[in-house]
N, C-alpha and C positions, 0 to 999 in steps of 0.2 A: 451450607447456600440448602439444605433439606429443609435443618430446621427453619429458617425464612420459610421458604415456599408452605411450611404448615402452619408457620404464622398467620401469613396473608390469607393462606385459606380459611382460617378461622376468623379472622376478620371482616375478608366477606361474609361468611355465613352468622355473622352480630349484627352484621348492617343489614341483611336479607332480610333480618326479624327485628328492624324497627320499623317506622315508619316512615321518622324524615330523621335520614341521616342527617348529622352535620357536618357543616364546613371544617371542620376539624377532623374527623374521620374521612372525609374524601381525601384531607392534605394527606392523611398515611397512608391511605392505599395508592397512593400515587407520589412516593416523597423526589426529590430530585435523584435523578440516577448522579450516582458517584464518579468521580474518573477513577479509571484503574489503576492501581496502585504501583504497577511497574508495566515497563515496555521491554523489548527486546532489542540490541544496534549489536554492533559491531564493533570494540573496543582493541585494537594494537594485533591484531590478526587474530582473537574468536571470537564467538559468539557469546554471549554475556544477556545476563538479565537485569534490567538495571530502573531505578526506584525513578516514580515519577516525581516525588518530593523534592528527592540530595539530586540527584544524576547519578549519586552514589553505586558501584555494580553490588548485586548483592547476590549474584550466583554466576557463574561462570557456565556453560554448556558443553565449550570444547576445549582440546587442546590441540592445534597445526601440526600437521608436520613443520618436522625440523629445516627443511627449504620450502614453507608453504606459507600458506593462510588462510583461513578462513573471514568470510564476508557477504553482504549482497541477502541480510535475513529475512525472511518472511514470515508470521505467525500465520497459522493455522485460524481459521475463524472459531473452529475449538478452542482454542487455546489450548491443545494440547501439545504443539508438535511445531517447530519449525524448519522452514527449508534450507538449503544456504546452500553459495559458492564456496568451495573447496578449490584454492589452487593446489596442485601437488607438486608440481615444479614449472618453470616457467614453459608457458605455450603448452600446458596440459591441466586440465581445469572440468574438477565433475560438480554433478548436486547429488546435496545429503541432506538427509532430511535427523535431525533429533529432538526427543522429546523436550516438551518445559522445565520439567520437573528435571532433568540431569540422566542421565544415559550414554549409552552407545551410538553412538551415527552411524544409518544407513545406509547405500549407496543410492541414489534414489535414479540417476543419469550418468551410469561409468563414466569416470577420468579420459578421455581422447583429444586430440590434437585439437588447440583450441583456445579461444576463452569462450564459456560461457558464463553470462552475466544475469541480473534481473529476473530472479523465478518468483513465481505468481500463483497461488494455488487458487480454483476456483472457490464461489463460496462451502461449497458441498465437500471440495478436498477432490474429484472423481481427476480432477485436469489439472494442468500443470503449464504455463509458459516460459517462458524464454529464449534470450538472444546467443548465438553461436554470431562467433568472429573469429575471422581464417586467423591464423598465427603470422600471417605478412603483409596481406591490404583486404582493403574489401570492405562491403556497407555489412551489418548486422542482418543475419536470416532469424524468422521470429518463429519458430518454431512451437506445436503444441503437443503435448505426452497424455496417454490413458497412461491412471498413475495405477488403475489395476492391472492390466494388460503390458502396459509399457510400450502399447501402439502408437505411434510419433510420424505427423507431418510437419509440412512448410509451407507458410501461408507467404505468396508469392507478393513482391512487392512490386510497385511502378518500376518499370526502367529505369536507371539509373537514380531508383527513388528507393528508401528505408524511412525504417520503424524506425521513433528514438523512446518509445515510452508509451506505456498499452496496462489493462485493467480490465478483468471481467466482470461483466456488468454481475449485477445481484441474484439474476437467475442461474448464472451460468452455463445462458446458450450462446451467448456471443465476445466479442471480446472490443475491446475500443481503443482504439491502437491511432497515435499521435505518430501519423508519415510524413515524408520531404516526398513530394512528389516527381520531384525532379532533381536536376543537381543543385538548386538555390532554397531555403527554407522562404516564406514561412510553411511550417506546419500543417496541415489538415486532421480531422477530428474523423476516424471513420468506424462504424459499426458494421463488425465484421461476423460473420458464424461463424463457433471455433471448430466447423467439420472442414470450412474451405480453405482451399486449395488455393488462394489467388483473390488481396485486398479488392479487385473488381467484382466478387459477388454480396461487396457489401455496400454499403448507404455513407457516403460523406451526412455529418452534423455539422449545422451549420453553427458550431459555437464561437470560429473566429472572428475579429472585426477588425477592419483595417487599422493602421499603425498598433497594431499588441500580436504576440510572439505566444504561442502557445509553449506552453516549456513539460509540464507531467500532469500526469491523467490519476486519479483514482476512485474506488466507490466508496460513497455515502454508506457505509453498511448496508441493510438491507433496504434500505431508502427506497432504490430505485433510480435516484440519482447520482453523480459525479461530481468534483470535485476537480477543475484546471489550476494550474497555476498560471500565471498571466503574465508577461510586460510589455509596458506600450512605454512607446518613444514620449510624449509630449502627453495624454489627459493623466496618469498616471503613474508615482510606482508602482511595481511588482507585488501582485494582489493573488489572490483565489480565489474562485466564482465560484457556484453552484451552475449546475445542466443537469437539461433533466436526460438523461440516459436514452432514451428514443427519438424525442424532439430534437435536441439538443438547445432546445431556448433555455436561455441566461434567466438564470435569477438572483440571489444576495451576492453584494460580495463579503466573503466568510471571514476574511483580514485580507493586511498591507504591510510591505516591510516596516521594522521596526527603522526608528532612527537611526538606530548604534549600528542596522547590517545593510552588506551592499545587497545581498537577493538574499532568496530562500534554495536550498538545496533540497527538502521534500516534503510532500505533507502527509500524513500518516492518521490514519482515524482507528476507531475501537473499533469492533466487532458493529456493537446497536448502532454507532455513526451517531452516536450525539456528543459527545468529545475527540478533539481531533489533537495531533502533536505538529507542530510547523521545526523543521531543521533550518535555523540559519546557517551562512555560508561562513560564520565565524564556527560553526559548531556547536553554541547556545541551542534550547532548544527548549520553544514556545507555547504555550496553550492561550487560550480564548475563554476572557471568564467575563462571563457581564458583559461582553463587547469589547473588551478589551484583552489584549495582545498580553501576555505576562510572561516573564521565565520561569521555568524548572529549574531549583535551585541553583545553583552557580558554577556546577562542572559544565563541561562541554563533550558533545559525543566525541571521540577520538575515530570515525565512522559514519554510517550508513545508517540511518533508523530503519527497524521494520516497518514494513509495510500495512499493518494493525496493532494494539497493541496485544 
């Protein structure tokens, strides 16, 4: 990486010294961004690094406890570490972190009674959001934890309502939550300050449209935009739509469910926001190239994709 930076700096200096830069030189300055070579996922109860070309496991990052399992990895935007859920035993789970190059996992949220799910880091790695569900019943609670101090608070949801998915905005100041406001769907998208103790301190984003149901949300790298997975009763098949994180204004449709799939199980962008992966309900993993959705390799993912490559 250091050699590449030096080379690009030398190219920039040469172009500055020439009076008429050529189109070829301009193209060399801005080559197409390559797809990440690997992504992180959970397979057979362990956190693994997987090839984007073949779907094969490149490296195992964890070995789960004999009576437990590791799942729901989230790759930090700097690519250096992964947070994940470790089920120690039934109804006893916590959140851990492991380096992507391998090494010992450390505790981030100590195991306690209940199920923790869906850990997500802010872009700067300073905050962690996660769900906690009681062992017997009840809706999930949404917590935000300061990674430095360990201070944690819960964002209260509407009475009888609950959150189903969420993502930090690119600046890390807010968290966009898909929440059920009553006893029945459809979900609504709300932008809430990370320090809030109630959803009511936030504002609703008018992303949803009549006849459609929002299922997942993720940030698109550092672009400031979001991607929503959406299924509609009549107009369209399930698809992924882009939207502004501040206004909720809808943009382009990024992908639609392939004919071979029943639906999507998740969508995940690389840290730059230039490439993304889609996991189908079958476990197959896809990306979009030149506007067409294509499957990566022949393997299927027996688990959850990470939230970034």
